[in-house]
C-alpha positions in Angstrom: 0.0 0.0 0.0 1.4 3.5 -0.8 2.4 5.6 2.2 -0.5 8.0 1.5 -3.0 5.2 2.0 -1.2 4.0 5.1 -1.3 7.5 6.4 -5.1 7.7 6.0 -5.4 4.8 8.4 -3.4 6.7 10.9 -5.2 10.0 10.5 -8.5 8.7 11.7 -8.1 6.9 15.1 -11.8 6.2 15.7 -12.3 3.1 13.5 -9.6 1.3 15.6 -11.8 1.6 18.7 -15.0 0.6 16.9 -13.9 -2.4 14.9 -10.5 -4.0 15.1 -11.4 -7.1 13.3 -10.9 -5.5 9.8 -7.6 -3.9 10.9 -6.3 -7.1 12.4 -6.6 -8.7 8.9 -4.3 -6.2 7.3 -1.1 -7.6 5.8 2.0 -7.1 7.9 3.6 -4.9 5.2 0.8 -2.3 5.7 1.1 -2.4 9.4 4.9 -1.8 9.1 4.1 1.3 7.0 1.7 2.5 9.7 4.2 1.9 12.4 6.9 3.8 10.5 4.6 6.8 9.8 3.5 7.3 13.4 7.1 7.2 14.6 8.1 9.9 12.0 9.0 13.4 13.2 6.2 14.9 11.2 3.5 12.4 12.3 0.0 13.8 12.9 -0.4 15.2 16.5 -3.1 12.7 17.4 -1.0 9.9 16.1 1.9 10.9 18.4 -0.4 10.6 21.4 -1.2 7.0 20.5 2.3 5.7 19.7 2.7 3.5 22.7 -0.9 2.6 23.4 -2.8 2.4 20.1 -0.3 1.4 17.5 1.6 -1.0 19.7 -1.6 -2.7 20.8 -2.7 -3.0 17.2 0.7 -4.4 16.3 0.6 -7.0 19.1 -2.9 -8.1 18.3 -1.9 -8.7 14.7 1.4 -10.5 15.1 0.2 -12.7 18.0 -1.8 -14.8 15.4 0.7 -14.3 12.5 2.4 -17.7 12.3 5.4 -16.7 10.1 6.4 -14.2 12.8 6.9 -17.0 15.4 8.2 -19.8 13.1 11.9 -18.9 13.6 13.2 -20.1 17.0 16.6 -18.9 18.2 18.0 -18.3 21.7 18.1 -14.6 22.4 21.5 -13.0 23.1 22.6 -13.0 26.7 21.6 -9.9 28.6 19.5 -8.7 25.7 16.4 -9.1 27.8 15.8 -9.4 31.5 14.0 -12.8 31.6 15.6 -14.7 28.7 14.5 -18.1 29.9 10.9 -17.1 30.4 10.7 -15.3 27.1 12.2 -18.3 25.4 9.5 -20.5 26.8 6.9 -18.0 25.6 8.5 -18.2 22.1 7.9 -21.9 22.0 4.3 -21.4 23.2 3.6 -18.9 20.5 5.2 -21.2 17.9 2.5 -23.8 18.5 0.4 -22.1 15.8 3.2 -22.7 13.2 2.8 -25.7 10.9 6.6 -25.6 10.1 9.5 -24.3 12.1 13.0 -22.8 11.5 15.1 -23.7 14.5 18.7 -22.6 15.3 20.9 -24.6 17.8 24.0 -22.6 18.7 25.8 -21.0 21.6 26.5 -17.3 21.6 30.3 -16.8 21.1 31.4 -13.6 22.8 34.5 -12.4 24.6 34.6 -12.3 28.4 36.2 -9.3 30.2 39.6 -10.0 31.9 39.2 -10.2 35.6 41.0 -7.5 37.6 40.3 -9.0 41.0 39.8 -12.6 42.3 36.1 -11.9 43.0 35.7 -10.7 39.4 36.9 -14.1 38.1 34.3 -15.9 40.2 31.5 -13.6 38.9 32.6 -14.1 35.3 32.7 -17.9 35.8 29.3 -17.9 37.4 27.9 -15.8 34.5 29.4 -18.3 32.0 27.8 -21.2 33.8 24.4 -19.4 33.9 24.5 -18.8 30.2 25.4 -22.5 29.6 22.4 -23.6 31.7 20.1 -21.3 29.7 21.5 -22.7 26.5 20.7 -26.3 27.7 17.2 -25.2 28.7 16.6 -23.8 25.2 18.0 -27.0 23.7 15.6 -29.2 25.7 12.7 -27.1 24.4 14.0 -27.3 20.8 14.3 -31.1 21.0 10.8 -31.7 22.1 8.9 -34.2 20.0 6.2 -31.7 18.8 9.0 -29.3 17.7 11.1 -31.9 15.8 8.1 -33.2 13.9 7.4 -29.7 12.6 11.0 -28.7 11.9 11.6 -27.8 8.3 14.8 -25.9 8.7 17.6 -26.7 11.1 20.6 -24.5 11.7 23.4 -25.7 13.9 26.3 -23.6 15.0 28.9 -23.6 17.8 27.7 -25.9 20.6 29.2 -27.2 23.8 30.0 -30.8 24.7 27.0 -30.9 27.1 24.7 -29.6 24.4 26.1 -32.3 22.0 25.3 -34.9 24.6 21.7 -33.7 24.8 21.4 -33.9 21.0 22.9 -37.4 21.0 20.3 -38.6 23.4 17.7 -37.9 20.7 18.0 -41.3 19.0 14.8 -41.2 17.0 16.0 -39.2 14.1 12.9 -40.3 12.1 11.1 -37.3 13.6 13.2 -35.2 11.3 12.0 -37.0 8.2 10.3 -33.8 6.8 13.5 -31.7 7.1 13.9 -29.6 4.0 17.0 -27.5 4.8 20.0 -28.3 7.0 22.9 -25.9 7.9 26.0 -26.5 10.0 28.8 -24.0 10.7 31.1 -24.9 13.6 32.6 -22.4 16.0 36.2 -21.5 15.5 37.0 -23.2 18.9 35.4 -26.5 18.0 37.9 -29.4 18.6 38.5 -32.3 16.1 36.7 -34.5 18.7 33.6 -32.4 18.5 33.7 -32.3 14.7 33.9 -36.1 14.6 30.8 -36.3 16.8 29.1 -33.7 14.6 29.9 -35.8 11.5 28.3 -38.9 13.0 25.3 -36.8 14.2 24.6 -35.3 10.8 25.2 -38.6 9.0 22.5 -40.2 11.2 20.1 -37.3 10.7 20.5 -37.3 6.9 20.0 -41.1 6.7 16.5 -40.6 8.1 15.5 -37.6 5.9 13.1 -38.4 3.1 14.2 -35.5 0.8 16.2 -32.3 1.2 16.2 -29.1 -0.7 19.2 -27.3 0.8 22.3 -28.8 2.5 25.2 -26.6 3.8 28.0 -28.2 5.8 31.4 -27.1 7.0 34.5 -29.0 8.4 32.9 -32.4 8.5 33.8 -35.9 7.2 30.7 -37.5 5.5 29.8 -40.5 3.4 28.6 -39.8 -0.2 25.3 -41.5 0.5 23.9 -38.4 2.4 23.7 -36.3 -0.8 20.1 -36.5 -2.0 19.2 -36.3 -5.7 16.5 -33.8 -4.7 18.9 -31.1 -3.6 18.6 -27.7 -5.1 21.5 -26.1 -3.2 24.6 -27.9 -2.0 27.3 -26.0 -0.1 30.3 -27.8 1.2 33.2 -26.0 2.9 36.3 -27.9 4.1 34.3 -31.1 3.9 36.0 -34.5 3.4 34.3 -37.6 2.0 34.8 -41.0 3.5 37.3 -43.3 1.8 35.9 -45.0 -1.3 33.5 -42.2 -2.1 33.2 -41.0 -5.7 31.6 -37.6 -5.6 31.2 -37.0 -9.4 29.0 -40.1 -9.8 26.8 -38.8 -6.9 26.7 -35.3 -8.4 25.5 -36.5 -11.7 22.3 -37.7 -10.1 21.4 -34.2 -8.8 19.3 -33.1 -11.7 17.5 -30.4 -9.7 20.8 -28.7 -8.5 20.7 -24.9 -9.0 23.7 -23.9 -6.7 26.9 -25.9 -6.1 29.6 -24.5 -3.7 32.8 -26.5 -3.0 35.1 -24.3 -1.1 38.2 -25.0 1.0 38.6 -28.7 0.1 41.7 -30.3 1.6 43.9 -32.3 -0.7 42.4 -35.4 0.9 38.7 -34.4 0.5 38.0 -36.5 -2.6 35.4 -33.9 -3.7 37.2 -33.1 -6.9 38.2 -36.5 -8.2 37.9 -38.2 -11.5 38.2 -41.4 -13.5 39.0 -41.4 -17.2 35.9 -43.4 -17.9 33.6 -41.0 -16.0 30.5 -39.9 -18.0 29.7 -36.2 -18.3 28.2 -34.5 -15.3 25.0 -33.1 -16.7 23.4 -30.4 -14.4 20.7 -28.8 -16.5 19.5 -26.4 -13.9 22.8 -25.3 -12.4 23.1 -21.5 -12.3 25.8 -20.9 -9.6 29.1 -22.7 -9.3 31.7 -21.8 -6.6 35.1 -23.5 -6.4 38.3 -23.0 -4.6 41.1 -22.1 -7.0 42.0 -25.3 -8.8 45.6 -26.3 -9.4 46.0 -29.8 -10.6 45.3 -31.8 -13.8 42.4 -33.7 -12.2 40.7 -30.4 -11.5 40.8 -29.4 -15.1 39.4 -32.8 -16.2 36.6 -32.5 -13.6 35.7 -29.0 -15.1 35.7 -30.4 -18.6 33.2 -33.1 -17.5 30.7 -30.5 -16.4 27.7 -29.8 -18.6 25.7 -26.9 -17.2 24.4 -24.8 -20.1 22.4 -22.4 -17.8 25.4 -21.4 -15.6 25.3 -17.7 -14.9 27.5 -17.2 -11.8 31.1 -18.6 -11.4 33.1 -18.1 -8.3 36.8 -19.0 -8.2 38.4 -18.1 -4.9 41.3 -19.1 -2.7 41.1 -20.6 0.7 41.3 -17.8 3.2 42.3 -20.0 6.2 44.9 -22.4 4.9 47.4 -21.2 7.4 45.2 -22.5 10.2 45.1 -26.1 8.7 47.6 -28.8 8.7 47.6 -29.2 4.9 50.5 -30.0 2.6 51.5 -27.0 0.4 49.7 -26.6 -2.9 50.6 -24.9 -6.1 50.2 -21.1 -5.9 49.4 -20.6 -9.5 46.8 -22.7 -11.4 48.2 -24.6 -14.4 47.0 -23.5 -17.8 44.8 -26.6 -18.2 42.4 -25.2 -15.5 41.7 -21.9 -17.2 41.6 -23.7 -20.6 39.0 -26.1 -19.3 36.8 -23.1 -18.1 37.3 -21.3 -21.4 36.1 -24.5 -23.2 32.6 -23.9 -22.0 30.3 -21.5 -23.8 29.2 -19.9 -20.6 27.8 -16.3 -20.8 28.4 -15.3 -17.2 26.5 -12.5 -15.5 28.4 -12.9 -12.2 32.1 -13.7 -11.8 34.3 -13.9 -8.8 37.9 -14.1 -10.0 39.6 -13.9 -6.5 42.8 -16.0 -6.7 46.3 -15.8 -8.1 45.3 -16.0 -11.8 48.6 -17.2 -13.3 50.0 -15.9 -16.6 48.3 -12.7 -17.7 48.0 -14.0 -21.3 45.5 -16.6 -19.9 43.6 -14.7 -17.3 43.1 -11.4 -19.1 41.6 -12.9 -22.3 39.3 -15.0 -20.2 38.0 -11.9 -18.4 37.6 -9.8 -21.5 35.7 -12.6 -23.2 33.1 -12.3 -20.5 33.1 -8.5 -20.3 30.1 -7.9 -22.4 27.7 -9.9 -20.2 28.9 -9.3 -16.6 26.6 -7.6 -14.1 28.6 -8.5 -11.0 32.4 -8.8 -10.8 34.8 -9.5 -7.9 38.4 -9.3 -8.8 41.7 -8.3 -7.1 42.6 -4.6 -7.5 46.0 -5.7 -9.0 44.4 -7.8 -11.8 41.8 -5.1 -12.6 44.7 -2.6 -13.0 46.4 -5.0 -15.5 43.2 -5.4 -17.5 42.8 -1.6 -17.5 46.3 -1.1 -18.9 45.5 -3.3 -21.9 41.9 -2.4 -22.6 41.8 1.2 -21.3 39.4 2.8 -18.9 36.1 1.0 -18.1 37.1 -2.5 -19.4 33.8 -4.0 -18.0 31.1 -1.5 -19.2 28.0 -3.6 -18.3 29.0 -4.2 -14.7 26.5 -2.9 -12.2 28.3 -4.1 -9.1 32.1 -4.5 -8.8 34.1 -5.7 -5.8 37.8 -5.0 -5.7 39.8 -7.1 -3.3 42.7 -5.3 -1.5 45.4 -7.0 0.5 45.2 -6.5 4.3 47.9 -3.8 4.5 46.5 -1.8 1.6 43.0 -1.8 2.9 44.0 -0.8 6.4 46.2 2.0 5.0 43.5 3.2 2.7 40.9 3.5 5.5 43.4 5.0 7.9 42.5 2.3 10.4 44.6 0.7 13.1 46.5 -2.4 12.1 44.7 -5.7 12.9 46.3 -8.1 15.3 47.3 -11.3 13.4 48.1 -14.8 14.8 51.7 -15.2 15.9 52.6 -17.3 12.9 51.2 -14.9 10.4 53.5 -12.0 9.7 52.6 -9.7 6.7 55.5 -8.3 4.7 56.0 -4.6 5.4 55.6 -2.5 2.3 58.5 -0.4 1.0 58.4 3.3 2.0 56.0 5.2 -0.2 54.5 2.2 -1.9 51.2 2.4 -0.1 50.8 6.1 -1.1 51.3 5.2 -4.7 48.8 2.4 -4.6 46.2 4.7 -3.0 46.6 7.2 -5.8 46.2 4.4 -8.4 43.1 3.2 -6.6 41.7 6.8 -6.6 42.0 6.9 -10.4 40.1 3.5 -10.7 37.4 4.5 -8.3 36.9 7.9 -10.0 36.3 6.1 -13.3 33.9 3.6 -11.8 31.9 6.1 -9.8 32.2 9.2 -12.0 28.8 8.9 -13.7 26.8 9.5 -10.5 29.2 12.4 -9.6 28.7 14.0 -13.1 24.9 14.0 -12.8 25.2 15.5 -9.3 27.6 18.2 -10.5 25.4 19.1 -13.4 22.3 19.2 -11.3 20.3 17.0 -13.7 17.8 15.4 -11.4 15.7 13.3 -13.7 14.4 9.9 -12.6 17.2 8.3 -14.7 19.9 10.3 -12.9 18.4 9.6 -9.5 18.6 5.9 -10.3 22.2 6.4 -11.3 23.0 8.0 -8.0 21.5 5.1 -6.2 23.6 2.6 -8.0 20.9 1.5 -10.5 20.6 2.0 -14.3 23.7 3.9 -15.4 25.1 4.0 -11.9 27.5 1.5 -10.4 28.0 0.2 -6.9 31.6 -0.5 -5.9 32.9 -2.5 -3.0 36.4 -2.6 -1.5 36.9 -5.8 0.4 39.5 -8.0 2.1 40.4 -8.8 5.6 39.1 -7.8 8.1 35.5 -8.5 7.1 32.8 -5.9 7.3 29.4 -7.5 7.6 27.2 -6.1 6.3 29.2 -3.8 4.0 29.4 -0.2 5.3 29.2 2.9 3.3 32.6 4.4 2.8 31.3 7.9 3.8 30.4 6.5 7.3 34.0 5.2 7.7 35.7 8.5 6.9 38.1 9.9 9.4 41.0 12.3 9.6 43.4 9.5 8.8 41.5 8.2 5.7 43.8 8.3 2.7 41.3 8.3 -0.2 40.8 11.9 -1.6 37.4 11.5 -3.1 34.4 13.7 -2.5 31.4 12.4 -0.4 29.1 12.9 -3.4 31.3 10.7 -5.5 31.4 8.0 -2.8 27.7 7.6 -2.3 27.8 4.1 -3.9 31.2 3.1 -2.5 31.1 0.5 0.2 33.7 -1.3 2.3 33.1 -5.0 2.9 32.1 -8.2 1.2 29.0 -7.9 -0.9 26.2 -10.3 0.1 26.6 -12.2 -3.2 30.1 -13.4 -2.3 30.6 -16.7 -0.3 
């Protein structure tokens, strides 16, 4: 409903008192508009008098019977509310009206203040124990039979050993037969022992599931029998298959697959494996493919076996956390066979993430330019973009609507004028030669001015047509630009909000309206 019509509902308060039945049937989107209007600074006077009584009562009466509002169950953050346990129980009571549920099982991971006195240490320890008990109480509610039978989406994050024990006690995994989506992302502190237990747990759950639409797993060892032919989205990060598995033959049965993400595989993962007599892997609906940078001859053969004519998004990116893992060293530059295998396909890509050491320029740059006429989204290192620009000239990717430039850690921190980030003891970045960072910032300014100049030109000329307003907002002729790299900014933040006296980029705020710092939401 337009804001004007929503405002009319606010301007006349009397119908709310006479007959709420009609108002309670209004869609949630309309009520959100009403709520926003009465909280505005220029709201009608009589609406201001009713902010806390009338509108909030109306809002409560509506959402109390709105099932999608209560379908997502997650433990509130510690200290976010006064009575976390009581409100959590109330959440489950409200969720009784929901035919399907989206449940999250995870502990909150947050830093604890360092104790300055012995009594402080006791208080901190007591607080940690209290939060652990609250987590176990939440888990006992989430594992109730009536919750499990209605569970359609299950998200599991960092959990304690005691919470894992409670989950293991639920032996009847057949109650999760109707599960449609399953997600697992371990905490950074999870031990190999906990990951082995998690692997067994999810193998048991998946063995009882009838069909699955979405499966997203990380840091587990799994048999290849858990991958359903019904999957639409499959995302595996640092996942190893059990010995004897042959993933390509399993993958070939997934005719409904629309998104395939295989990131961070170890050299022993067996995800990318091949036999010379393997048939082609035909995935007729696949539109998104994300792979860690591929370095070996088997990788190139695996890519050649793919047959996915509808592919529109390709992500090739390096593992960001290899230094944390006990893996043998791999090649730092992909062999020519890998890029040649990709070029062999007649893909017209609209989204490309080319975030790895690309190898010889005479291979990488022609591949990028061959896709330049179709791309709408592009993620690329700043260094490679500069090389393409030297050959092609300014604006080598004219159709791109969103472009993300990856900067190395030192360059990003210097550009923003931020404090250096503390790194693990075994990770020591190479110091840049004197003056090199200043030169790189000036080069980055030239690139950004070209990418963002259209919105700036319209603003400078004062042409405020609808077309130019869209350009200023990053649509139509405009372009949204991201600078990303470690550390992560989630969600991305507008560059103008990060400006400070130490910021090195000399670009006007008007020019930077569509400049963001952080990973765009379309990157993995």
